[in-house]
C-alpha positions as CSV (number, residue, x, y, z in Angstrom):
1,M,-13.9,-9.8,9.6
2,V,-12.2,-6.5,8.7
3,S,-10.6,-4.4,11.5
4,I,-10.0,-0.7,10.7
5,I,-7.1,0.9,12.5
6,S,-6.2,4.6,12.3
7,L,-2.5,4.5,13.0
8,G,-1.4,7.9,14.2
9,G,1.7,9.3,12.6
10,S,2.7,10.5,16.1
11,I,3.6,6.9,17.0
12,V,5.0,5.8,13.7
13,A,7.3,8.8,13.3
14,P,7.1,11.2,16.3
15,D,10.3,12.8,15.0
16,G,12.2,10.3,13.0
17,V,10.8,6.8,12.4
18,D,10.4,4.7,15.5
19,T,11.7,1.5,14.0
20,E,11.4,-0.5,17.2
21,F,7.7,0.3,17.6
22,V,7.0,-0.2,13.9
23,S,8.7,-3.6,13.9
24,R,6.8,-4.7,17.0
25,F,3.4,-3.4,15.7
26,I,3.9,-5.3,12.4
27,R,4.6,-8.5,14.3
28,L,1.5,-8.0,16.4
29,I,-0.7,-7.6,13.2
30,Q,1.0,-10.6,11.6
31,T,0.2,-12.7,14.6
32,Y,-3.4,-11.5,14.8
33,T,-4.2,-12.2,11.2
34,G,-2.4,-15.5,11.2
35,E,-4.1,-17.0,14.3
36,A,-7.7,-16.7,13.1
37,G,-8.4,-20.4,12.9
38,G,-11.5,-20.8,10.8
39,E,-12.2,-17.1,10.8
40,E,-10.6,-14.8,8.2
41,R,-9.1,-11.8,9.8
42,K,-8.2,-8.7,7.7
43,V,-6.8,-5.4,8.8
44,I,-6.9,-2.0,7.1
45,L,-4.3,0.5,8.5
46,I,-4.7,4.2,7.7
47,V,-1.4,5.9,8.5
48,G,-1.0,9.5,9.7
49,G,1.8,12.0,9.0
50,G,3.3,12.5,12.4
51,G,6.4,14.5,13.0
52,P,7.4,14.9,9.3
53,A,3.9,16.5,8.5
54,R,4.2,18.9,11.4
55,K,7.8,19.9,10.6
56,Y,7.1,20.5,6.9
57,Q,3.9,22.3,7.5
58,Q,5.7,24.6,10.0
59,A,8.5,25.2,7.4
60,Y,5.8,26.2,4.9
61,R,4.3,28.6,7.4
62,N,7.7,30.1,8.0
63,I,8.4,30.5,4.3
64,V,5.2,32.3,3.2
65,D,3.4,35.3,4.6
66,N,-0.1,34.0,4.0
67,P,-0.2,30.2,4.3
68,I,-3.0,28.5,2.4
69,H,-4.9,25.7,4.1
70,D,-5.0,23.4,1.1
71,D,-1.2,23.7,0.6
72,Q,-0.7,22.8,4.3
73,D,-3.0,19.9,3.9
74,W,-1.1,18.6,0.8
75,I,2.2,18.8,2.6
76,G,0.7,16.7,5.5
77,I,-0.9,14.3,3.0
78,M,2.5,13.6,1.4
79,A,3.9,12.8,4.8
80,T,1.1,10.3,5.4
81,R,1.9,8.6,2.1
82,L,5.6,8.3,3.0
83,N,4.8,6.7,6.3
84,A,2.2,4.4,4.7
85,E,4.7,3.2,2.1
86,L,7.1,2.2,4.9
87,I,4.3,0.3,6.7
88,R,3.1,-1.4,3.5
89,A,6.7,-2.5,2.7
90,G,7.1,-3.8,6.2
91,F,4.3,-6.3,5.8
92,A,5.8,-7.9,2.7
93,G,3.7,-10.9,1.7
94,L,0.6,-9.9,3.8
95,C,0.0,-6.6,2.0
96,L,-0.3,-7.4,-1.7
97,N,-1.9,-4.2,-2.9
98,P,-0.6,-0.6,-3.3
99,V,-1.2,2.1,-0.7
100,V,-4.8,3.4,-1.0
101,T,-4.8,7.2,-1.5
102,D,-8.4,7.5,-2.5
103,P,-10.9,5.6,-0.4
104,S,-13.7,6.3,-2.9
105,A,-11.9,4.8,-5.9
106,E,-11.9,1.2,-7.1
107,F,-9.1,-0.9,-5.6
108,E,-8.3,-4.5,-4.6
109,F,-7.8,-6.0,-1.2
110,T,-6.4,-9.4,-1.8
111,G,-4.0,-9.9,1.1
112,S,-4.6,-9.9,4.9
113,V,-3.4,-6.3,5.3
114,L,-4.3,-3.1,3.4
115,V,-2.5,0.2,4.0
116,A,-4.1,3.6,3.2
117,A,-2.8,7.2,3.5
118,G,-4.1,10.7,3.2
119,W,-6.5,11.5,0.3
120,K,-7.2,15.2,-0.3
121,P,-7.4,18.5,1.6
122,G,-10.1,19.3,4.1
123,F,-9.7,16.5,6.7
124,S,-7.2,14.2,8.3
125,T,-6.7,10.5,7.7
126,D,-9.4,9.9,10.4
127,F,-12.0,10.7,7.7
128,D,-10.4,8.2,5.3
129,A,-10.7,5.6,8.1
130,V,-14.4,6.3,8.4
131,M,-14.9,6.0,4.6
132,L,-13.1,2.7,4.6
133,A,-15.1,1.5,7.5
134,E,-18.3,2.3,5.7
135,R,-17.0,0.6,2.5
136,F,-16.1,-2.6,4.3
137,N,-19.1,-2.6,6.6
138,A,-17.1,-2.2,9.8
139,R,-18.9,-0.6,12.7
140,R,-15.8,0.2,14.7
141,I,-12.6,2.1,14.2
142,I,-9.6,1.6,16.4
143,N,-7.8,5.0,16.7
144,L,-4.3,4.6,18.0
145,S,-2.2,7.7,18.9
146,N,0.1,9.1,21.6
147,I,-3.0,9.8,23.7
148,E,-4.1,6.9,25.9
149,Q,-7.6,8.3,26.6
150,V,-9.8,11.2,25.5
151,Y,-9.9,14.0,28.1
152,T,-12.6,16.6,28.8
153,A,-10.0,19.2,27.8
154,D,-6.4,19.4,26.8
155,P,-4.6,18.2,30.0
156,K,-1.5,20.2,29.0
157,L,-3.6,23.4,29.2
158,D,-6.2,22.5,31.8
159,P,-5.2,21.0,35.1
160,N,-8.8,20.0,35.8
161,A,-9.1,18.0,32.6
162,R,-10.5,14.5,33.3
163,P,-9.9,11.2,31.3
164,L,-13.1,9.6,30.0
165,D,-13.8,5.9,29.6
166,Q,-16.8,6.7,27.3
167,V,-18.2,9.7,25.6
168,S,-21.2,10.2,23.3
169,W,-20.8,11.7,19.8
170,S,-22.8,14.7,20.8
171,E,-20.5,15.4,23.8
172,F,-17.4,14.7,21.7
173,R,-18.5,17.1,19.0
174,E,-18.8,19.8,21.5
175,M,-15.2,19.1,22.5
176,V,-13.6,19.1,19.1
177,G,-15.8,21.6,17.3
178,D,-16.7,21.6,13.6
179,E,-13.8,23.1,11.8
180,W,-10.8,21.3,10.4
181,T,-7.4,23.0,10.8
182,P,-4.4,21.5,9.1
183,G,-1.9,19.9,11.5
184,K,-4.2,20.3,14.5
185,N,-3.7,17.5,17.0
186,L,-7.1,16.1,18.1
187,P,-8.2,12.7,19.3
188,F,-10.5,12.4,16.1
189,D,-10.9,15.2,13.6
190,P,-14.2,17.2,13.3
191,V,-15.0,16.2,9.8
192,A,-14.5,12.5,10.6
193,T,-16.5,13.0,13.8
194,R,-19.6,14.3,11.9
195,K,-19.6,11.3,9.5
196,A,-18.9,8.7,12.2
197,A,-21.7,10.2,14.3
198,D,-24.1,10.2,11.4
199,M,-23.3,6.5,10.8
200,G,-23.7,5.5,14.4
201,M,-20.2,4.1,14.4
202,E,-18.0,3.5,17.4
203,V,-14.4,4.7,17.7
204,I,-12.0,3.3,20.3
205,A,-9.3,5.8,21.2
206,A,-6.3,4.2,22.8
207,G,-2.5,4.6,23.2
208,G,-0.7,3.1,20.3
209,R,2.5,1.9,22.1
210,D,0.9,-0.6,24.5
211,L,0.8,-3.6,22.2
212,S,-0.9,-5.9,24.7
213,N,-3.7,-3.3,25.1
214,I,-4.1,-3.1,21.3
215,Q,-4.3,-6.9,21.1
216,A,-7.0,-6.8,23.8
217,V,-9.0,-4.3,21.7
218,L,-8.6,-6.4,18.5
219,E,-9.8,-9.5,20.3
220,G,-12.8,-7.8,22.0
221,R,-11.4,-8.1,25.6
222,E,-11.2,-5.4,28.3
223,F,-8.9,-2.6,27.3
224,F,-7.7,0.8,28.5
225,G,-8.9,3.7,26.4
226,T,-12.1,5.6,25.5
227,R,-15.1,4.5,23.7
228,I,-16.6,7.3,21.5
229,G,-20.2,7.0,20.4
230,P,-22.8,6.1,19.5
231,G,-25.3,8.6,20.8
């Protein structure tokens, strides 16, 4: 069984690297993959860019008069790769393969953990997660970020925004729109949303810092978060 986790850069490196969280998260995955009994458990982690991506993208926008979307994306992609290399190295003997930077290419997955990062402009690492889920026949993506649930609107801007336990893909698409904007902070990016909806996949959006809640999601128990799709 392969679990796909989109690990938000906002929890890996909100500003600098959150080494305490990263250490605890690695131990959780080590325990999860090592306590499978007769069942082989594998985990694919797709790591976002977080604070470094946002800072360098903003620096680029400050430097040039007419920022180019692809250039902003490439800056963010490089931040995801830096974060991903840190996570890969942290797993030592469990992650035996290089960081995946192209989910459509041929690569090996020989350990218990595989780490992936940003691919190319036009979407976030959420889309990479959907592609890897499709490749490894996973019907579910666990999307971990600094947002514990999906809201009907941005709660920072709308005091009437309500948290949702479940939302259909059609409803979610109305919320996030169809256009990708580099650096935009959404529960799941619009390009990934279209593909996941077309595949009838389920995405579980949950806060990434509550490790006991993450363990509950991995083990199929009751959890706090939002189920997105199908429908």
